C-alpha positions as CSV (number, residue, x, y, z in Angstrom):
1,X,60.6,87.5,-123.5
2,X,58.8,85.2,-121.1
3,X,56.8,82.2,-122.2
4,X,53.9,80.1,-121.0
5,X,55.5,76.8,-120.1
6,X,54.1,73.6,-118.8
7,X,56.6,71.2,-117.3
8,X,54.9,67.8,-117.3
9,X,55.4,64.6,-115.3
10,X,58.6,65.4,-113.5
11,X,59.6,64.6,-109.9
12,X,59.1,68.0,-108.3
13,X,61.4,68.5,-105.3
14,X,61.0,71.8,-103.4
15,X,62.6,71.5,-100.0
16,X,61.3,74.9,-98.8
17,X,57.7,73.6,-99.2
18,X,58.5,70.0,-98.2
19,X,57.3,68.9,-101.7
20,X,58.6,65.7,-103.3
21,X,56.0,64.3,-105.8
22,X,55.6,63.6,-109.5
23,X,53.5,66.3,-111.1
24,X,53.2,69.3,-113.5
25,X,54.4,72.9,-113.1
26,X,52.9,75.8,-114.9
27,X,54.8,79.0,-115.6
28,X,53.2,82.2,-116.8
29,X,54.6,85.7,-117.2
30,X,57.8,84.7,-115.6
31,X,56.3,83.3,-112.4
32,X,55.1,79.9,-111.1
33,X,51.3,79.8,-111.4
34,X,50.3,76.3,-110.5
35,X,51.6,73.0,-109.4
36,X,49.6,69.8,-109.4
37,X,49.5,66.1,-110.4
38,X,48.0,66.5,-113.9
39,X,47.4,70.1,-114.8
40,X,44.8,70.9,-117.5
41,X,45.9,74.0,-119.4
42,X,43.8,75.8,-122.0
43,X,45.4,77.7,-124.8
44,X,48.8,77.5,-126.3
45,X,51.9,76.9,-124.2
46,X,55.3,75.3,-124.5
47,X,55.2,71.8,-123.1
48,X,58.3,70.2,-121.7
49,X,58.3,66.4,-121.1
50,X,60.0,65.9,-117.7
51,X,59.2,62.2,-117.2
52,X,62.1,60.6,-115.4
53,X,63.6,64.0,-114.6
54,X,63.9,66.1,-111.5
55,X,62.2,69.5,-111.4
56,X,63.9,71.5,-108.7
57,X,64.4,75.2,-107.8
58,X,67.2,76.8,-109.8
59,X,70.5,75.9,-108.2
60,X,72.3,78.7,-106.3
61,X,76.0,79.0,-106.0
62,X,77.2,81.1,-103.0
63,X,80.8,81.2,-104.2
64,X,81.9,82.0,-107.8
65,X,84.8,84.0,-109.2
66,X,83.7,85.7,-112.4
67,X,87.1,87.5,-112.9
68,X,85.6,90.5,-114.7
69,X,86.6,93.3,-114.4
70,X,90.3,92.9,-114.7
71,X,91.0,89.3,-115.5
72,X,89.0,88.7,-118.6
73,X,91.7,86.4,-120.0
74,X,90.6,83.9,-117.3
75,X,86.8,84.3,-117.4
76,X,84.1,86.9,-118.1
77,X,80.6,87.5,-116.8
78,X,79.4,86.0,-120.1
79,X,81.5,82.8,-120.0
80,X,81.0,82.3,-116.2
81,X,77.3,82.6,-116.4
82,X,77.2,80.3,-119.4
83,X,79.1,77.7,-117.4
84,X,76.7,78.3,-114.5
85,X,73.7,77.6,-116.7
86,X,75.3,74.5,-118.1
87,X,75.7,73.3,-114.5
88,X,72.1,73.9,-113.6
89,X,72.6,77.2,-111.7
90,X,70.2,80.1,-112.1
91,X,71.9,82.3,-109.5
92,X,75.5,82.8,-108.6
93,X,77.2,85.0,-106.1
94,X,80.2,86.9,-107.6
95,X,83.2,87.2,-105.2
96,X,84.9,90.6,-105.1
97,X,88.5,89.7,-105.9
98,X,88.4,91.4,-109.3
99,X,90.6,94.2,-110.5
100,X,89.6,96.7,-109.3
101,X,88.3,95.0,-106.2
102,X,84.6,95.2,-105.7
103,X,84.9,97.6,-102.8
104,X,82.7,100.4,-104.0
105,X,79.4,101.2,-105.7
106,X,81.0,101.7,-109.2
107,X,82.4,98.2,-109.4
108,X,79.2,96.7,-108.1
109,X,77.2,98.6,-110.7
110,X,79.6,97.5,-113.5
111,X,79.2,93.8,-112.6
112,X,75.4,94.2,-112.5
113,X,75.4,96.0,-115.8
114,X,77.5,93.3,-117.4
115,X,75.3,90.6,-116.0
116,X,72.2,92.3,-117.3
117,X,73.7,92.7,-120.8
118,X,75.5,89.4,-121.2
119,X,74.6,87.1,-118.3
120,X,73.0,83.8,-118.8
121,X,71.9,83.5,-115.1
122,X,71.3,85.9,-112.3
123,X,74.4,87.4,-110.7
124,X,74.5,88.7,-107.1
125,X,77.6,90.7,-106.3
126,X,79.5,90.1,-103.0
127,X,81.3,93.3,-101.8
128,X,84.7,93.5,-100.2
129,X,84.9,93.8,-96.4
130,X,88.0,96.0,-96.6
131,X,89.2,98.6,-99.1
132,X,91.2,96.8,-101.8
133,X,90.8,93.6,-99.7
134,X,93.9,94.6,-97.9
135,X,92.6,94.0,-94.5
136,X,93.5,97.5,-93.3
137,X,90.4,99.7,-93.5
138,X,86.7,98.9,-93.9
139,X,85.1,99.4,-97.2
140,X,81.9,101.6,-97.4
141,X,79.6,98.8,-96.4
142,X,76.4,100.8,-96.6
143,X,77.2,101.9,-100.1
144,X,78.0,98.4,-101.3
145,X,74.7,97.0,-99.9
146,X,72.7,99.9,-101.4
147,X,74.3,99.2,-104.8
148,X,73.2,95.6,-104.7
149,X,75.8,93.5,-102.8
150,X,74.2,90.6,-100.9
151,X,77.1,89.8,-98.6
152,X,80.6,90.9,-97.6
153,X,83.8,89.0,-98.1
154,X,87.5,89.5,-98.8
155,X,87.5,86.0,-100.2
156,X,90.9,85.0,-101.5
157,X,92.3,86.7,-98.4
158,X,91.2,86.5,-94.8
159,X,90.7,89.6,-92.6
160,X,93.6,88.9,-90.2
161,X,92.9,91.8,-87.9
162,X,90.3,90.6,-85.4
163,X,89.3,94.0,-84.2
164,X,88.6,95.0,-87.8
165,X,86.7,91.8,-88.4
166,X,84.6,92.6,-85.3
167,X,83.7,96.0,-86.7
168,X,82.9,94.5,-90.1
169,X,80.5,92.1,-88.4
170,X,78.8,94.9,-86.4
171,X,78.3,97.0,-89.6
172,X,77.1,93.9,-91.5
173,X,74.5,93.2,-88.8
174,X,73.2,96.8,-89.1
175,X,72.6,96.2,-92.9
176,X,71.4,92.6,-92.4
177,X,73.9,90.9,-94.7
178,X,76.2,88.0,-93.9
179,X,80.0,88.2,-93.6
180,X,81.5,85.4,-95.7
181,X,85.0,84.6,-94.5
182,X,87.9,82.8,-96.1
183,X,89.3,81.1,-93.1
184,X,93.1,81.1,-93.4
185,X,95.8,82.2,-91.0
186,X,98.3,83.7,-93.4
187,X,101.2,83.3,-91.0
188,X,100.6,79.5,-90.8
189,X,100.0,79.0,-94.5
190,X,102.7,81.2,-95.9
191,X,104.6,79.5,-98.7
192,X,102.5,76.4,-98.5
193,X,101.6,74.5,-101.6
194,X,99.4,71.6,-100.3
195,X,98.1,70.1,-97.1
196,X,100.7,69.5,-94.5
197,X,101.0,65.8,-93.8
198,X,102.5,62.5,-95.0
199,X,102.0,63.3,-98.7
200,X,103.5,66.7,-98.6
201,X,106.5,65.2,-96.8
202,X,106.9,62.5,-99.4
203,X,106.7,65.0,-102.2
204,X,109.0,67.5,-100.6
205,X,106.4,70.3,-100.9
206,X,105.8,72.9,-98.2
207,X,102.6,72.1,-96.4
208,X,99.7,74.2,-95.1
209,X,98.6,72.8,-91.7
210,X,94.9,72.2,-90.9
211,X,95.3,74.7,-88.1
212,X,95.6,77.5,-90.7
213,X,91.9,77.0,-91.3
214,X,90.7,75.9,-87.8
215,X,92.3,78.8,-86.0
216,X,90.4,81.3,-88.1
217,X,87.2,79.3,-87.9
218,X,87.4,79.4,-84.1
219,X,88.1,83.2,-84.3
220,X,85.1,83.8,-86.5
221,X,82.8,81.8,-84.3
222,X,84.0,83.8,-81.2
223,X,83.3,87.1,-83.0
224,X,79.9,85.9,-84.3
225,X,79.0,85.1,-80.7
226,X,80.3,88.5,-79.6
227,X,78.5,90.5,-82.2
228,X,75.4,88.5,-83.0
229,X,76.2,89.0,-86.7
230,X,75.4,86.4,-89.4
231,X,78.7,84.8,-90.3
232,X,79.2,82.3,-93.1
233,X,82.4,80.2,-93.4
234,X,83.5,79.5,-96.9
235,X,84.9,76.3,-98.4
236,X,85.4,74.3,-95.2
237,X,87.9,71.6,-95.9
238,X,89.0,69.8,-92.7
239,X,87.5,67.8,-89.9
240,X,88.6,70.2,-87.1
241,X,86.5,72.9,-88.6
242,X,83.5,70.7,-88.8
243,X,83.8,69.9,-85.1
244,X,84.1,73.6,-84.2
245,X,81.0,74.6,-86.3
246,X,78.9,71.7,-85.0
247,X,79.6,72.8,-81.4
248,X,78.9,76.5,-82.3
249,X,75.5,75.6,-83.8
250,X,74.7,73.5,-80.7
251,X,75.3,76.7,-78.7
252,X,73.0,78.7,-80.9
253,X,75.6,80.9,-82.6
254,X,74.5,82.4,-85.9
255,X,77.1,80.7,-88.0
256,X,76.6,78.8,-91.3
257,X,79.1,77.0,-93.5
258,X,79.7,75.7,-97.0
259,X,82.0,73.1,-98.5
260,X,82.8,72.3,-102.1
261,X,82.6,69.1,-104.1
262,X,86.4,68.7,-104.3
263,X,86.5,68.4,-100.5
264,X,84.2,65.4,-100.4
265,X,85.5,63.7,-103.5
266,X,89.3,64.2,-103.5
267,X,92.2,63.9,-101.0
268,X,95.8,65.2,-100.9
269,X,96.8,61.9,-102.6
270,X,95.6,63.6,-105.8
271,X,98.6,65.9,-105.6
272,X,101.1,63.0,-106.0
273,X,101.1,63.5,-109.8
274,X,102.2,67.2,-109.3
275,X,99.1,68.2,-111.3
276,X,98.5,71.9,-110.6
277,X,94.8,71.3,-111.1
278,X,94.9,69.6,-107.7
279,X,96.3,72.8,-106.1
280,X,93.6,74.7,-104.3
281,X,93.2,76.8,-101.2
282,X,92.2,75.5,-98.7
283,X,94.2,72.5,-99.9
284,X,92.8,69.0,-100.3
285,X,93.2,67.2,-97.0
286,X,93.3,63.6,-95.8
287,X,90.8,60.8,-96.1
288,X,89.8,61.3,-92.5
289,X,89.1,65.0,-93.2
290,X,87.0,64.0,-96.3
291,X,84.9,61.7,-94.1
292,X,84.4,64.4,-91.5
293,X,83.2,66.8,-94.3
294,X,80.7,64.1,-95.4
295,X,79.5,63.6,-91.9
296,X,79.1,67.4,-91.5
297,X,77.0,67.4,-94.7
298,X,74.9,64.5,-93.5
299,X,74.1,65.9,-90.0
300,X,73.5,69.5,-91.2
301,X,76.6,71.0,-89.7
302,X,77.5,72.1,-93.2
303,X,74.6,74.0,-94.7
304,X,75.5,74.4,-98.3
305,X,77.5,73.1,-101.2
306,X,79.2,75.8,-103.2
307,X,81.6,75.6,-106.1
308,X,84.4,78.1,-105.4
309,X,84.6,78.3,-109.2
310,X,88.1,79.7,-109.7
311,X,89.2,79.9,-113.4
312,X,92.8,80.3,-114.5
313,X,94.3,80.4,-117.9
314,X,96.0,77.3,-119.2
315,X,99.5,78.8,-119.1
316,X,99.1,79.7,-115.5
317,X,98.5,76.1,-114.4
318,X,100.9,74.5,-116.9
319,X,104.0,75.1,-114.8
320,X,105.7,73.7,-111.7
321,X,103.1,73.2,-109.0
322,X,105.0,75.5,-106.6
323,X,104.4,78.4,-108.9
324,X,100.9,77.7,-110.2
325,X,97.9,79.6,-108.8
326,X,95.4,78.0,-106.4
327,X,92.0,77.1,-107.6
328,X,89.8,75.1,-110.0
329,X,86.7,75.6,-112.0
330,X,83.5,73.9,-110.6
331,X,80.2,75.2,-111.9
332,X,79.8,72.6,-114.6
333,X,80.6,69.5,-112.5
334,X,79.2,70.5,-109.0
335,X,75.8,68.9,-109.2
336,X,77.0,65.5,-110.6
337,X,79.8,65.3,-108.0
338,X,77.3,66.1,-105.3
339,X,74.9,63.5,-106.6
340,X,77.4,60.9,-105.6
341,X,76.5,61.6,-102.0
342,X,73.0,60.5,-102.8
343,X,74.2,57.5,-104.8
344,X,76.2,56.5,-101.7
345,X,73.3,56.9,-99.3
346,X,74.9,59.8,-97.4
347,X,72.1,62.3,-98.3
348,X,68.6,62.0,-99.6
349,X,67.9,63.7,-102.9
350,X,65.7,66.4,-101.2
351,X,68.5,67.0,-98.6
352,X,71.0,67.5,-101.5
353,X,68.7,69.9,-103.3
354,X,68.2,71.8,-100.1
355,X,72.0,72.4,-99.8
356,X,72.1,73.9,-103.3
357,X,68.8,75.9,-103.2
358,X,66.9,76.7,-100.1
359,X,69.9,76.9,-97.7
360,X,72.0,79.2,-99.9
361,X,69.0,81.5,-100.4
362,X,68.4,81.6,-96.7
363,X,72.1,82.5,-96.0
364,X,72.0,85.5,-98.3
365,X,68.5,86.4,-97.2
366,X,66.8,86.2,-100.7
367,X,63.4,84.8,-101.5
368,X,64.7,82.5,-104.2
369,X,65.5,78.8,-104.3
370,X,61.9,77.6,-104.0
371,X,59.0,76.8,-106.2
372,X,56.1,78.6,-104.5
373,X,53.1,79.9,-106.3
374,X,53.9,83.5,-107.4
375,X,57.7,83.0,-107.1
376,X,60.0,84.0,-109.9
377,X,60.2,81.0,-112.3
378,X,63.8,79.9,-111.9
379,X,63.8,76.1,-112.3
380,X,66.4,73.4,-113.1
381,X,65.6,70.2,-114.9
382,X,67.9,67.3,-114.3
383,X,68.2,63.8,-115.7
384,X,69.5,61.9,-112.7
385,X,70.2,58.7,-114.5
386,X,72.0,60.2,-117.5
387,X,75.7,59.4,-117.6
388,X,78.4,61.7,-119.1
389,X,82.1,62.1,-119.2
390,X,83.8,65.4,-118.2
391,X,85.4,66.7,-121.4
392,X,87.3,70.0,-121.3
393,X,86.4,70.6,-124.9
394,X,82.7,70.9,-123.8
395,X,83.2,73.4,-121.0
396,X,81.4,76.7,-121.3
397,X,84.0,78.3,-119.0
398,X,86.8,80.1,-120.7
399,X,89.2,78.1,-118.4
400,X,89.7,74.4,-118.2
401,X,91.5,73.9,-114.9
402,X,89.6,70.9,-113.5
403,X,90.9,67.8,-111.8
404,X,87.8,65.9,-112.9
405,X,88.4,65.8,-116.6
406,X,87.9,62.3,-117.8
407,X,85.6,61.3,-114.9
408,X,82.4,59.5,-115.7
409,X,79.5,61.0,-113.9
410,X,75.7,60.6,-113.4
411,X,73.2,63.4,-113.5
412,X,73.0,65.6,-116.6
413,X,71.4,69.0,-116.6
414,X,68.5,69.0,-119.1
415,X,68.0,72.7,-119.0
416,X,67.0,75.7,-116.9
417,X,64.1,78.1,-116.8
418,X,65.4,81.6,-116.0
419,X,62.8,84.1,-115.1
420,X,60.2,82.2,-117.1
421,X,62.4,81.6,-120.2
422,X,63.3,77.9,-121.0
423,X,66.9,77.2,-122.0
424,X,67.5,73.7,-123.1
425,X,70.9,72.3,-122.4
426,X,70.9,70.5,-125.8
427,X,70.1,73.7,-127.6
428,X,72.8,75.6,-125.7
429,X,75.3,72.9,-126.5
430,X,74.3,72.6,-130.1
431,X,73.3,69.0,-129.8
């Protein structure tokens, strides 16, 4: 049930409208009704004191793995969306590498039904590019889009066949959805555990060269130019990719890109302890790559910050690093890690919010991620000065595979408004 809510005295940041000012925000019947310096509201309403807090559009994650159906022991729609809400997200895009793969209408409808019944935030499914994500035959793209998919991806696996990828882009253009590609040349990365370089040599671990990513980034840019399709490059991790994307944008090619907090906060040095929570794909790279990623965020080459939330059960990660699966969870730490970019002067606060709201919404072509009058009331409240320590025991996610446990961070989520309903973080946490 929606409520009449007055959020008072917060710093309202809405990059889509160019708004950055202290004021009030009124929500009625699930939509934003009024924004102003000191609103006078007659009648009863729930008042939320936002003094000293940020009032921003609900955060949007372009890249989450919900694991349901098929891998409920790792995560479910219920637990993933609870983690998303705790992290300040009101919308998350669900990648298709479930079991069965989301390559048909039935699986898409199942995910949407679960999200409607148990979801704590909005869930937007991403459909597979190929049947079974095997890279052999295109999925029924029109059927997936009609069922509710907002993008196409074989994330977790690249489409190695360039002719097939070309056809996928051509179909995606017809249905006006982006193709999200996991940029990895499987022949170059085969058997790799971490980034190929000095650290992998010192540890005696098989490396994955940066070229595994950059070769496919270059391929996808060439196909985007050929087809005119909207192509979004997932979890960019190395400097070579940033250079290629920057040049493609300069030439007017319709390519967008995301990175994840672990790629601008960690390097391959983190693997020296053989901690499987530092094993991810693409792998953590060098300090130089990290700085290039930061530069790409600062100059707009990288459009969005996504989480690549990839939960795994404890027993899967508690083994030799060679045998552990790739991936970490990220929904509950993403904003605070990203806020470090503001603390360090690399991004302004509005620019950071834009990369987690307006830009993701634009990439998937949805009118969300903004605080316009009449827009659905999805709002995130953040206390930017509040400090907290990452504690695995407090995670809402079913899995705990994070390399950031024990880190002291700034920026606590105070709560979210989801379609006009206020959900206090303190109430959800039982504080």
